[in-house]
C-alpha positions as a Markdown table, in Angstrom:
| # | Residue | x | y | z |
|---|---|---|---|---|
| 1 | Met | -17.0 | 90.2 | 34.0 |
| 2 | Ile | -17.8 | 94.0 | 33.3 |
| 3 | Ile | -19.0 | 95.0 | 29.8 |
| 4 | Tyr | -19.1 | 98.7 | 28.5 |
| 5 | Ser | -21.6 | 99.0 | 26.0 |
| 6 | Thr | -24.5 | 101.3 | 25.0 |
| 7 | Leu | -26.6 | 98.2 | 23.9 |
| 8 | Pro | -29.0 | 97.4 | 26.7 |
| 9 | Met | -28.5 | 94.2 | 28.6 |
| 10 | Glu | -31.4 | 92.3 | 26.9 |
| 11 | Ile | -29.8 | 92.4 | 23.4 |
| 12 | Ile | -26.6 | 91.4 | 24.8 |
| 13 | Phe | -27.6 | 88.4 | 26.8 |
| 14 | Gln | -30.5 | 87.5 | 24.6 |
| 15 | Asn | -28.7 | 84.2 | 23.7 |
| 16 | Glu | -27.9 | 83.4 | 27.6 |
| 17 | Asn | -31.2 | 81.8 | 28.5 |
| 18 | Ala | -31.9 | 80.0 | 25.6 |
| 19 | Ala | -29.4 | 77.4 | 25.5 |
| 20 | Ala | -30.2 | 76.4 | 29.1 |
| 21 | Tyr | -34.2 | 75.5 | 28.0 |
| 22 | Asp | -32.2 | 72.8 | 25.9 |
| 23 | Asn | -30.2 | 71.5 | 28.3 |
| 24 | Met | -31.9 | 67.9 | 30.6 |
| 25 | Glu | -31.0 | 66.0 | 33.6 |
| 26 | Ile | -30.3 | 62.3 | 33.3 |
| 27 | Lys | -29.0 | 59.7 | 35.5 |
| 28 | Ile | -26.2 | 57.9 | 34.3 |
| 29 | Asp | -24.3 | 54.9 | 36.5 |
| 30 | Gly | -25.7 | 56.7 | 39.7 |
| 31 | Met | -24.6 | 60.2 | 38.6 |
| 32 | Thr | -26.7 | 62.9 | 37.8 |
| 33 | Met | -25.4 | 65.0 | 34.8 |
| 34 | Leu | -26.7 | 67.9 | 32.9 |
| 35 | Val | -26.6 | 67.3 | 29.4 |
| 36 | Gln | -27.3 | 69.0 | 25.9 |
| 37 | Pro | -29.1 | 66.3 | 23.5 |
| 38 | Cys | -27.7 | 66.0 | 19.8 |
| 39 | Gly | -29.9 | 63.7 | 18.6 |
| 40 | Asn | -29.9 | 60.1 | 17.9 |
| 41 | Asn | -29.7 | 59.3 | 21.8 |
| 42 | Glu | -26.6 | 60.9 | 22.3 |
| 43 | Ala | -25.8 | 64.1 | 24.4 |
| 44 | Arg | -22.9 | 66.4 | 25.4 |
| 45 | Ile | -22.2 | 66.7 | 29.0 |
| 46 | Val | -22.7 | 70.4 | 30.2 |
| 47 | Arg | -22.2 | 69.9 | 33.9 |
| 48 | Leu | -21.8 | 66.6 | 36.3 |
| 49 | Ile | -23.7 | 66.6 | 39.5 |
| 50 | Ser | -22.5 | 64.0 | 42.2 |
| 51 | Pro | -21.3 | 64.0 | 46.1 |
| 52 | Asn | -18.6 | 61.9 | 45.0 |
| 53 | Pro | -15.1 | 63.7 | 44.2 |
| 54 | Tyr | -13.9 | 60.7 | 42.1 |
| 55 | Asp | -16.6 | 60.9 | 39.9 |
| 56 | Tyr | -15.4 | 64.1 | 38.8 |
| 57 | Met | -12.0 | 62.5 | 38.0 |
| 58 | Asn | -13.5 | 60.1 | 35.3 |
| 59 | Pro | -12.3 | 61.7 | 32.0 |
| 60 | Ala | -15.7 | 59.7 | 30.1 |
| 61 | Tyr | -17.7 | 62.4 | 31.8 |
| 62 | Ala | -16.0 | 65.2 | 31.6 |
| 63 | Pro | -17.8 | 68.2 | 30.2 |
| 64 | Gly | -17.9 | 68.1 | 26.4 |
| 65 | Gln | -17.7 | 64.4 | 26.4 |
| 66 | Arg | -20.6 | 62.6 | 24.1 |
| 67 | Ile | -22.4 | 60.2 | 25.9 |
| 68 | His | -25.3 | 57.4 | 24.8 |
| 69 | Phe | -28.5 | 57.4 | 26.6 |
| 70 | Arg | -31.6 | 55.8 | 26.4 |
| 71 | Pro | -35.0 | 57.9 | 26.6 |
| 72 | Glu | -36.1 | 55.9 | 29.4 |
| 73 | Thr | -33.2 | 57.0 | 31.8 |
| 74 | Val | -34.3 | 60.8 | 31.1 |
| 75 | Gln | -35.9 | 62.0 | 34.6 |
């Protein structure tokens, strides 16, 4: 992506790193996921991290899906 702008890059991308700090890594059903907490033990899947290619075919664990987790499963 190329951005032509007179604004400094710090202003354009100021919110890029802020969202990354809200994410957390959890492990559910043997799969590691990067999730964004939404409250009430619920989170939105941002990224699935698994060596098994069949895990990526499961629509329940697709990015954007909401899952329920217990806080003790957080690593």
